[in-house]
TIMAR-737159 format. One record per residue: residue number from 0; x, y, z of N, C-alpha, C in turn. Coordinates in pm, 1 decimal, decimal comma. Example, Ala and Ser with C-alpha at 12.3 -4.5 7.8 and 13.67 -1.06 7.14 Angstrom:
2
+-----+----------+----------+----------+----------+----------+----------+----------+----------+----------+
|   i |       nX |       nY |       nZ |      caX |      caY |      caZ |       cX |       cY |       cZ |
+-----+----------+----------+----------+----------+----------+----------+----------+----------+----------+
|   0 |   1319,0 |   -569,0 |    780,0 |   1230,0 |   -450,0 |    780,0 |   1320,0 |   -330,0 |    780,0 |
|   1 |   1285,0 |   -225,0 |    708,0 |   1367,0 |   -106,0 |    714,0 |   1290,0 |      3,0 |    787,0 |
+-----+----------+----------+----------+----------+----------+----------+----------+----------+----------+
//
This chain:
154
+-----+----------+----------+----------+----------+----------+----------+----------+----------+----------+
|   i |       nX |       nY |       nZ |      caX |      caY |      caZ |       cX |       cY |       cZ |
+-----+----------+----------+----------+----------+----------+----------+----------+----------+----------+
|   0 |  22430,3 |   3530,0 |  12892,0 |  22407,4 |   3633,9 |  12991,2 |  22380,3 |   3569,3 |  13126,6 |
|   1 |  22447,0 |   3616,3 |  13227,3 |  22432,8 |   3563,9 |  13362,0 |  22306,7 |   3620,2 |  13427,9 |
|   2 |  22229,1 |   3533,2 |  13489,8 |  22106,9 |   3576,6 |  13556,7 |  22140,9 |   3639,1 |  13692,2 |
|   3 |  22070,8 |   3744,1 |  13726,7 |  22087,7 |   3809,8 |  13855,8 |  22017,1 |   3724,6 |  13961,1 |
|   4 |  22076,1 |   3713,8 |  14076,7 |  22018,3 |   3638,3 |  14187,2 |  21879,9 |   3691,5 |  14222,7 |
|   5 |  21794,0 |   3604,1 |  14270,2 |  21661,3 |   3645,6 |  14316,4 |  21668,4 |   3708,0 |  14455,9 |
|   6 |  21780,0 |   3688,5 |  14526,2 |  21792,0 |   3734,4 |  14664,9 |  21762,1 |   3882,9 |  14684,1 |
|   7 |  21820,1 |   3974,8 |  14605,1 |  21788,9 |   4116,1 |  14629,8 |  21642,0 |   4149,0 |  14607,6 |
|   8 |  21577,7 |   4078,8 |  14516,0 |  21435,4 |   4101,7 |  14490,0 |  21351,4 |   4051,3 |  14606,6 |
|   9 |  21388,9 |   3937,2 |  14662,2 |  21318,1 |   3884,0 |  14777,8 |  21338,1 |   3974,0 |  14899,7 |
|  10 |  21458,8 |   4027,0 |  14917,1 |  21484,6 |   4118,9 |  15028,4 |  21396,1 |   4241,9 |  15018,9 |
|  11 |  21387,7 |   4300,6 |  14899,0 |  21303,6 |   4419,5 |  14880,3 |  21155,8 |   4386,2 |  14903,2 |
|  12 |  21113,8 |   4269,3 |  14858,1 |  20973,3 |   4229,9 |  14874,1 |  20937,1 |   4210,0 |  15021,1 |
|  13 |  21021,3 |   4140,1 |  15097,0 |  20993,6 |   4118,9 |  15239,9 |  20999,0 |   4251,4 |  15314,5 |
|  14 |  21093,6 |   4337,1 |  15280,1 |  21101,4 |   4469,6 |  15343,0 |  20970,6 |   4545,0 |  15318,6 |
|  15 |  20923,9 |   4547,1 |  15195,1 |  20800,1 |   4618,2 |  15161,3 |  20680,6 |   4557,6 |  15232,5 |
|  16 |  20674,9 |   4425,4 |  15241,5 |  20566,4 |   4358,1 |  15312,0 |  20565,6 |   4400,7 |  15458,6 |
|  17 |  20683,1 |   4403,5 |  15522,4 |  20690,9 |   4446,6 |  15662,6 |  20635,5 |   4588,0 |  15678,8 |
|  18 |  20677,8 |   4678,1 |  15592,3 |  20633,1 |   4817,6 |  15601,5 |  20482,4 |   4826,2 |  15579,6 |
|  19 |  20431,1 |   4757,0 |  15479,0 |  20286,9 |   4759,5 |  15450,0 |  20204,1 |   4706,6 |  15566,3 |
|  20 |  20258,9 |   4609,0 |  15640,2 |  20186,9 |   4549,8 |  15753,0 |  20206,1 |   4627,0 |  15883,3 |
|  21 |  20289,3 |   4730,4 |  15881,3 |  20317,2 |   4806,6 |  16002,5 |  20418,3 |   4738,7 |  16093,1 |
|  22 |  20496,5 |   4643,9 |  16037,0 |  20597,5 |   4572,5 |  16113,8 |  20733,7 |   4640,8 |  16097,9 |
|  23 |  20826,6 |   4603,3 |  16184,5 |  20962,1 |   4655,6 |  16181,0 |  21053,0 |   4555,1 |  16110,5 |
|  24 |  21105,8 |   4589,0 |  15991,2 |  21193,3 |   4494,4 |  15921,5 |  21332,6 |   4491,3 |  15983,9 |
|  25 |  21376,3 |   4371,6 |  16019,8 |  21510,0 |   4349,9 |  16072,6 |  21590,2 |   4271,5 |  15969,9 |
|  26 |  21716,9 |   4305,7 |  15956,9 |  21807,2 |   4241,1 |  15862,7 |  21923,1 |   4181,0 |  15941,0 |
|  27 |  21944,2 |   4050,1 |  15927,0 |  22058,6 |   3983,4 |  15989,8 |  22162,9 |   3960,6 |  15881,5 |
|  28 |  22287,6 |   3998,2 |  15910,1 |  22392,3 |   3987,2 |  15809,4 |  22525,1 |   3944,7 |  15870,7 |
|  29 |  22604,7 |   3878,5 |  15790,1 |  22741,3 |   3847,6 |  15828,9 |  22825,1 |   3973,3 |  15809,3 |
|  30 |  22923,6 |   3992,2 |  15893,6 |  23011,0 |   4108,8 |  15884,9 |  23150,2 |   4062,0 |  15843,0 |
|  31 |  23199,4 |   4117,9 |  15732,4 |  23334,0 |   4088,3 |  15685,6 |  23399,4 |   4217,1 |  15638,9 |
|  32 |  23510,7 |   4207,3 |  15567,5 |  23582,3 |   4327,6 |  15525,9 |  23507,7 |   4407,1 |  15418,6 |
|  33 |  23405,5 |   4349,6 |  15356,8 |  23324,6 |   4421,5 |  15257,9 |  23204,2 |   4492,0 |  15321,6 |
|  34 |  23180,0 |   4465,6 |  15450,0 |  23064,6 |   4519,8 |  15521,1 |  23108,1 |   4642,8 |  15600,2 |
|  35 |  23032,3 |   4750,1 |  15587,9 |  23064,7 |   4871,0 |  15664,6 |  22954,7 |   4894,5 |  15767,8 |
|  36 |  22989,0 |   4866,5 |  15892,9 |  22900,0 |   4890,6 |  16006,4 |  22982,5 |   4958,0 |  16115,4 |
|  37 |  22917,6 |   5024,2 |  16209,9 |  22993,7 |   5090,0 |  16316,8 |  23075,5 |   4988,5 |  16397,0 |
|  38 |  23200,1 |   5021,9 |  16428,1 |  23283,9 |   4929,6 |  16504,4 |  23225,0 |   4901,0 |  16641,7 |
|  39 |  23238,5 |   4776,6 |  16684,0 |  23194,0 |   4737,9 |  16816,9 |  23050,7 |   4691,5 |  16826,9 |
|  40 |  22974,5 |   4696,7 |  16719,6 |  22834,2 |   4656,8 |  16725,8 |  22809,4 |   4516,1 |  16673,8 |
|  41 |  22899,9 |   4459,8 |  16598,7 |  22885,6 |   4322,9 |  16549,8 |  22922,1 |   4225,6 |  16660,9 |
|  42 |  22852,6 |   4113,7 |  16664,6 |  22880,2 |   4008,1 |  16761,6 |  22899,9 |   3878,0 |  16685,7 |
|  43 |  23009,9 |   3809,6 |  16711,4 |  23039,4 |   3680,9 |  16646,9 |  23031,1 |   3689,6 |  16495,2 |
|  44 |  23078,1 |   3801,0 |  16438,5 |  23081,0 |   3816,2 |  16294,0 |  22945,6 |   3840,7 |  16230,6 |
|  45 |  22846,4 |   3882,0 |  16312,3 |  22711,9 |   3908,3 |  16263,0 |  22656,6 |   4034,7 |  16327,1 |
|  46 |  22556,6 |   4091,0 |  16262,0 |  22485,4 |   4204,6 |  16319,1 |  22341,1 |   4200,0 |  16270,5 |
|  47 |  22249,2 |   4242,6 |  16355,4 |  22108,4 |   4254,4 |  16319,3 |  22075,0 |   4402,9 |  16319,4 |
|  48 |  22015,2 |   4448,3 |  16209,3 |  21988,8 |   4590,7 |  16190,7 |  21840,1 |   4617,2 |  16169,7 |
|  49 |  21793,1 |   4726,6 |  16226,8 |  21657,2 |   4773,3 |  16207,0 |  21654,0 |   4851,4 |  16075,4 |
|  50 |  21573,8 |   4805,9 |  15978,4 |  21565,5 |   4873,8 |  15848,6 |  21436,4 |   4953,2 |  15831,8 |
|  51 |  21370,7 |   4988,2 |  15941,2 |  21246,9 |   5065,7 |  15929,0 |  21278,3 |   5207,7 |  15880,5 |
|  52 |  21181,8 |   5271,4 |  15815,2 |  21204,4 |   5409,2 |  15769,9 |  21238,4 |   5504,9 |  15884,5 |
|  53 |  21186,6 |   5477,8 |  16004,4 |  21217,0 |   5563,0 |  16119,5 |  21361,3 |   5547,3 |  16167,3 |
|  54 |  21421,7 |   5432,0 |  16139,9 |  21556,8 |   5404,2 |  16188,6 |  21664,3 |   5428,1 |  16083,6 |
|  55 |  21624,4 |   5445,6 |  15958,0 |  21722,5 |   5459,9 |  15850,1 |  21696,5 |   5587,3 |  15770,6 |
|  56 |  21799,9 |   5634,5 |  15707,7 |  21788,9 |   5745,4 |  15613,4 |  21857,3 |   5706,0 |  15484,5 |
|  57 |  21804,8 |   5752,0 |  15375,2 |  21862,3 |   5727,0 |  15243,2 |  21882,9 |   5578,2 |  15215,9 |
|  58 |  21784,4 |   5495,7 |  15254,9 |  21793,4 |   5351,7 |  15232,9 |  21789,3 |   5320,2 |  15083,8 |
|  59 |  21889,0 |   5244,4 |  15038,0 |  21893,3 |   5195,2 |  14900,2 |  21919,0 |   5045,9 |  14905,0 |
|  60 |  21829,5 |   4970,4 |  14841,6 |  21844,4 |   4824,9 |  14836,3 |  21868,4 |   4786,8 |  14690,9 |
|  61 |  21995,2 |   4785,5 |  14652,4 |  22033,2 |   4752,6 |  14515,1 |  22055,9 |   4602,1 |  14502,8 |
|  62 |  22091,5 |   4557,0 |  14384,4 |  22113,7 |   4414,0 |  14362,9 |  22240,2 |   4362,6 |  14430,3 |
|  63 |  22339,3 |   4449,3 |  14450,5 |  22465,1 |   4405,3 |  14510,6 |  22485,3 |   4452,9 |  14653,7 |
|  64 |  22433,4 |   4570,4 |  14686,9 |  22455,3 |   4629,1 |  14819,0 |  22328,7 |   4692,4 |  14873,9 |
|  65 |  22319,2 |   4693,0 |  15007,5 |  22217,0 |   4768,1 |  15079,3 |  22293,3 |   4877,4 |  15152,5 |
|  66 |  22252,6 |   5002,2 |  15132,6 |  22321,8 |   5111,8 |  15199,4 |  22219,1 |   5204,8 |  15263,5 |
|  67 |  22258,6 |   5264,2 |  15374,6 |  22170,4 |   5357,5 |  15445,0 |  22248,6 |   5429,4 |  15553,8 |
|  68 |  22185,4 |   5530,4 |  15608,7 |  22238,7 |   5605,2 |  15722,2 |  22158,9 |   5562,3 |  15845,6 |
|  69 |  22226,9 |   5549,8 |  15959,2 |  22159,6 |   5515,2 |  16084,4 |  22239,8 |   5571,9 |  16200,7 |
|  70 |  22172,5 |   5584,2 |  16314,6 |  22238,6 |   5634,5 |  16434,9 |  22269,2 |   5519,2 |  16529,4 |
|  71 |  22390,5 |   5520,5 |  16579,8 |  22434,8 |   5424,0 |  16679,6 |  22495,5 |   5503,7 |  16793,0 |
|  72 |  22440,4 |   5487,7 |  16911,0 |  22491,5 |   5563,3 |  17025,3 |  22482,9 |   5712,7 |  17002,9 |
|  73 |  22383,5 |   5758,7 |  16927,2 |  22363,6 |   5900,2 |  16901,0 |  22446,2 |   5957,1 |  16787,6 |
|  74 |  22537,9 |   5878,3 |  16732,0 |  22622,5 |   5926,1 |  16622,6 |  22574,7 |   5866,7 |  16489,8 |
|  75 |  22571,9 |   5950,9 |  16386,5 |  22529,1 |   5906,1 |  16253,6 |  22639,6 |   5826,1 |  16186,1 |
|  76 |  22601,1 |   5717,9 |  16120,0 |  22695,1 |   5632,5 |  16048,6 |  22636,0 |   5596,8 |  15912,5 |
|  77 |  22723,0 |   5577,5 |  15814,0 |  22683,4 |   5525,4 |  15683,4 |  22714,5 |   5376,1 |  15682,9 |
|  78 |  22614,5 |   5295,1 |  15653,0 |  22631,9 |   5150,6 |  15652,4 |  22622,8 |   5098,1 |  15509,7 |
|  79 |  22700,6 |   4996,0 |  15479,6 |  22696,7 |   4928,1 |  15350,3 |  22700,2 |   4778,6 |  15378,7 |
|  80 |  22599,2 |   4708,2 |  15328,3 |  22585,5 |   4565,2 |  15350,2 |  22584,3 |   4494,3 |  15215,0 |
|  81 |  22679,5 |   4407,1 |  15186,9 |  22671,2 |   4329,3 |  15063,4 |  22551,4 |   4233,9 |  15069,2 |
|  82 |  22474,5 |   4227,6 |  14964,3 |  22357,5 |   4140,6 |  14960,5 |  22398,0 |   3995,6 |  14985,9 |
|  83 |  22514,3 |   3953,5 |  14936,6 |  22557,2 |   3814,7 |  14957,5 |  22577,4 |   3782,3 |  15105,2 |
|  84 |  22598,8 |   3882,1 |  15191,2 |  22619,7 |   3859,3 |  15334,3 |  22490,0 |   3848,2 |  15412,8 |
|  85 |  22377,9 |   3886,3 |  15354,6 |  22250,6 |   3884,9 |  15426,3 |  22207,7 |   3740,7 |  15451,5 |
|  86 |  22177,4 |   3709,1 |  15577,8 |  22131,6 |   3574,8 |  15612,5 |  21983,4 |   3570,2 |  15648,2 |
|  87 |  21920,2 |   3686,4 |  15674,2 |  21776,6 |   3686,3 |  15703,0 |  21719,8 |   3827,4 |  15697,5 |
|  88 |  21592,4 |   3834,0 |  15663,2 |  21513,5 |   3956,6 |  15677,6 |  21379,3 |   3912,6 |  15733,5 |
|  89 |  21334,4 |   3979,3 |  15839,3 |  21213,1 |   3934,3 |  15906,5 |  21148,4 |   4049,7 |  15983,2 |
|  90 |  21022,2 |   4028,5 |  16019,8 |  20948,5 |   4125,6 |  16100,4 |  20981,1 |   4103,2 |  16248,0 |
|  91 |  21022,8 |   4208,3 |  16315,2 |  21057,7 |   4197,4 |  16457,9 |  20938,5 |   4147,9 |  16539,9 |
|  92 |  20820,4 |   4191,2 |  16503,6 |  20702,5 |   4164,7 |  16585,2 |  20659,1 |   4017,8 |  16586,0 |
|  93 |  20678,7 |   3945,8 |  16475,3 |  20630,4 |   3807,9 |  16470,6 |  20732,7 |   3708,8 |  16413,7 |
|  94 |  20850,5 |   3756,6 |  16373,0 |  20954,2 |   3668,2 |  16321,7 |  20930,5 |   3617,3 |  16180,8 |
|  95 |  20821,8 |   3658,5 |  16117,0 |  20796,2 |   3612,1 |  15980,6 |  20887,9 |   3682,2 |  15882,2 |
|  96 |  20939,7 |   3607,1 |  15786,5 |  21028,7 |   3662,4 |  15687,8 |  21097,2 |   3551,7 |  15611,3 |
|  97 |  21224,3 |   3570,4 |  15581,0 |  21296,6 |   3473,1 |  15501,9 |  21442,4 |   3470,2 |  15545,8 |
|  98 |  21497,5 |   3349,3 |  15552,7 |  21638,7 |   3330,9 |  15584,1 |  21708,4 |   3274,5 |  15461,2 |
|  99 |  21837,3 |   3300,8 |  15450,7 |  21915,9 |   3259,1 |  15335,6 |  22040,4 |   3185,7 |  15382,3 |
| 100 |  22082,7 |   3087,4 |  15304,7 |  22210,4 |   3022,1 |  15331,3 |  22320,3 |   3125,3 |  15308,4 |
| 101 |  22422,7 |   3127,4 |  15393,4 |  22533,7 |   3219,5 |  15368,7 |  22597,8 |   3191,3 |  15233,3 |
| 102 |  22634,8 |   3297,8 |  15163,5 |  22699,9 |   3284,5 |  15034,1 |  22846,3 |   3320,8 |  15050,7 |
| 103 |  22928,7 |   3268,5 |  14962,0 |  23070,3 |   3299,4 |  14965,5 |  23112,0 |   3344,4 |  14827,3 |
| 104 |  23191,4 |   3448,8 |  14821,8 |  23240,1 |   3503,0 |  14695,6 |  23334,8 |   3401,9 |  14632,3 |
| 105 |  23300,7 |   3356,7 |  14512,0 |  23381,2 |   3254,6 |  14445,8 |  23522,1 |   3303,0 |  14416,9 |
| 106 |  23540,2 |   3432,0 |  14389,4 |  23674,9 |   3481,0 |  14360,6 |  23759,3 |   3479,5 |  14487,1 |
| 107 |  23699,1 |   3508,1 |  14601,6 |  23772,0 |   3501,6 |  14727,9 |  23810,1 |   3358,2 |  14759,4 |
| 108 |  23717,2 |   3266,9 |  14733,2 |  23738,2 |   3127,6 |  14769,1 |  23828,4 |   3056,9 |  14669,3 |
| 109 |  23850,3 |   3116,1 |  14554,2 |  23938,0 |   3056,3 |  14455,7 |  23870,1 |   2953,7 |  14368,1 |
| 110 |  23738,7 |   2945,6 |  14371,2 |  23667,8 |   2849,6 |  14287,2 |  23661,1 |   2902,4 |  14145,3 |
| 111 |  23697,5 |   2817,1 |  14049,7 |  23694,2 |   2859,8 |  13910,5 |  23561,6 |   2828,4 |  13845,5 |
| 112 |  23501,9 |   2714,4 |  13878,4 |  23375,6 |   2676,0 |  13818,3 |  23291,6 |   2606,5 |  13924,2 |
| 113 |  23206,5 |   2681,3 |  13992,1 |  23131,1 |   2627,3 |  14103,7 |  23031,1 |   2522,3 |  14059,7 |
| 114 |  22989,2 |   2521,8 |  13934,7 |  22894,0 |   2421,0 |  13888,8 |  22956,1 |   2282,8 |  13888,5 |
| 115 |  23086,7 |   2271,3 |  13867,9 |  23153,8 |   2142,8 |  13863,6 |  23205,4 |   2099,3 |  14000,2 |
| 116 |  23201,7 |   2188,1 |  14097,1 |  23255,5 |   2156,0 |  14228,9 |  23158,2 |   2066,2 |  14304,3 |
| 117 |  23214,1 |   1969,0 |  14377,1 |  23128,8 |   1881,6 |  14457,3 |  23089,6 |   1953,8 |  14585,2 |
| 118 |  22989,9 |   1899,9 |  14653,0 |  22945,4 |   1959,0 |  14779,4 |  23060,0 |   1958,5 |  14880,3 |
| 119 |  23137,3 |   1850,2 |  14881,5 |  23249,6 |   1842,3 |  14975,1 |  23354,8 |   1949,1 |  14943,8 |
| 120 |  23382,5 |   1969,5 |  14814,4 |  23479,3 |   2071,9 |  14774,7 |  23432,2 |   2210,2 |  14817,1 |
| 121 |  23302,8 |   2237,6 |  14797,4 |  23250,0 |   2369,0 |  14834,3 |  23255,1 |   2388,2 |  14985,0 |
| 122 |  23223,6 |   2282,3 |  15062,7 |  23229,4 |   2293,0 |  15208,7 |  23372,8 |   2319,5 |  15254,6 |
| 123 |  23468,6 |   2250,5 |  15192,3 |  23609,3 |   2272,0 |  15227,9 |  23652,9 |   2414,0 |  15192,7 |
| 124 |  23609,7 |   2463,5 |  15077,8 |  23643,4 |   2598,8 |  15036,2 |  23583,3 |   2700,9 |  15131,9 |
| 125 |  23457,6 |   2677,6 |  15173,1 |  23393,7 |   2768,0 |  15267,6 |  23467,6 |   2768,0 |  15401,3 |
| 126 |  23510,9 |   2649,4 |  15446,2 |  23584,7 |   2640,9 |  15571,8 |  23717,7 |   2715,5 |  15561,2 |
| 127 |  23786,1 |   2703,5 |  15446,0 |  23911,1 |   2775,6 |  15425,6 |  23888,6 |   2926,2 |  15427,6 |
| 128 |  23781,4 |   2971,3 |  15362,4 |  23751,1 |   3113,8 |  15358,3 |  23723,3 |   3166,8 |  15498,3 |
| 129 |  23645,4 |   3091,8 |  15575,9 |  23618,1 |   3133,3 |  15713,4 |  23747,9 |   3140,1 |  15794,4 |
| 130 |  23836,6 |   3043,4 |  15774,1 |  23964,0 |   3043,9 |  15846,4 |  24046,7 |   3165,3 |  15807,7 |
| 131 |  24046,4 |   3202,6 |  15678,5 |  24119,0 |   3320,7 |  15633,5 |  24062,5 |   3446,9 |  15697,4 |
| 132 |  23932,9 |   3447,6 |  15718,7 |  23867,4 |   3562,9 |  15781,5 |  23881,9 |   3560,9 |  15932,3 |
| 133 |  23940,1 |   3453,2 |  15986,4 |  23956,7 |   3442,8 |  16131,1 |  23831,0 |   3398,3 |  16201,8 |
| 134 |  23741,4 |   3330,6 |  16128,9 |  23615,5 |   3284,7 |  16186,5 |  23615,8 |   3132,7 |  16190,7 |
| 135 |  23553,0 |   3078,7 |  16291,3 |  23540,6 |   2933,5 |  16300,5 |  23417,7 |   2890,5 |  16221,6 |
| 136 |  23428,6 |   2783,7 |  16142,4 |  23311,0 |   2737,7 |  16069,9 |  23206,7 |   2683,4 |  16166,8 |
| 137 |  23083,9 |   2717,8 |  16142,9 |  22974,1 |   2670,8 |  16226,6 |  22918,2 |   2542,8 |  16166,4 |
| 138 |  22861,1 |   2459,2 |  16251,9 |  22797,4 |   2338,0 |  16201,7 |  22675,2 |   2373,5 |  16117,5 |
| 139 |  22608,4 |   2481,2 |  16154,5 |  22490,5 |   2524,6 |  16081,5 |  22501,3 |   2673,8 |  16056,1 |
| 140 |  22434,6 |   2724,4 |  15952,2 |  22436,2 |   2867,8 |  15927,5 |  22360,3 |   2940,6 |  16037,9 |
| 141 |  22385,6 |   3070,8 |  16053,4 |  22312,1 |   3147,4 |  16153,1 |  22162,8 |   3132,0 |  16130,6 |
| 142 |  22090,1 |   3117,6 |  16236,4 |  21946,1 |   3096,0 |  16226,7 |  21870,7 |   3218,1 |  16276,5 |
| 143 |  21746,9 |   3234,7 |  16229,0 |  21664,2 |   3345,6 |  16274,8 |  21626,6 |   3327,5 |  16421,3 |
| 144 |  21565,9 |   3430,3 |  16480,7 |  21532,1 |   3423,9 |  16621,8 |  21439,3 |   3306,8 |  16653,4 |
| 145 |  21448,6 |   3260,0 |  16775,2 |  21366,6 |   3148,0 |  16821,4 |  21218,7 |   3182,7 |  16807,9 |
| 146 |  21140,8 |   3086,2 |  16763,5 |  20997,2 |   3106,5 |  16749,6 |  20957,5 |   3179,1 |  16622,5 |
| 147 |  21051,0 |   3207,3 |  16536,0 |  21017,1 |   3277,5 |  16413,1 |  20965,9 |   3179,6 |  16309,5 |
| 148 |  20912,4 |   3232,3 |  16203,6 |  20853,1 |   3151,7 |  16097,4 |  20928,4 |   3172,2 |  15967,6 |
| 149 |  21059,5 |   3181,5 |  15975,1 |  21138,1 |   3206,9 |  15855,9 |  21161,4 |   3079,4 |  15780,0 |
| 150 |  21163,7 |   3090,7 |  15650,4 |  21197,6 |   2979,0 |  15562,7 |  21341,4 |   3000,6 |  15515,8 |
| 151 |  21424,2 |   2897,6 |  15530,4 |  21562,5 |   2907,3 |  15485,4 |  21567,4 |   2874,3 |  15337,1 |
| 152 |  21624,8 |   2966,1 |  15258,9 |  21637,7 |   2947,8 |  15115,7 |  21780,4 |   2910,1 |  15084,1 |
| 153 |  21798,9 |   2801,4 |  15009,3 |  21934,7 |   2757,0 |  14972,8 |  21969,6 |   2806,5 |  14835,6 |
+-----+----------+----------+----------+----------+----------+----------+----------+----------+----------+
//
C-alpha cells in the first residue's frame, strides 16, 4: 500500500494554526494546466492566494486538491490547486509557515521508478518538464517572502 504524502496534512495544520492565531493564511503555488485560477493573475507561473475564511468560500483542502471560491476584481471564481503545486503556506502578518520543494508528476515526466533515478536524472527530467510547460528552470525553487521564517521541506 502506498503511503499518502504528509504535505496535505501539513498544509491543513498550518492553515488551522494561522486561523487560530488570528493570522491570514497565504498559499503560494505554481500554476500549470492542472491549476484553475483566474486568467491574468498568475505571475511567472506562480500565484499567491489569501486562504482566510473571509476571502474564500467553500474551502476544501483534500489530499490531492485545494478548492474554493474567491472574488477577483469583483467577479466570483472557482479555484482548484493541486497539492503537488503548492510551494508554501504562511501567515501574511509574520511570514511564519512552511515551504515545500516543487514536486513534479512522475507520469508527466516519464519516470518509471523514481526510487532508482539519480539526482542528476531527476534534475534533467524536471528541466525537460519545465521546458514542455514553456517555463525556464530556476536555479532555486520559489522562495517565501523576504524576512519570513519558513522552513523548506524536501
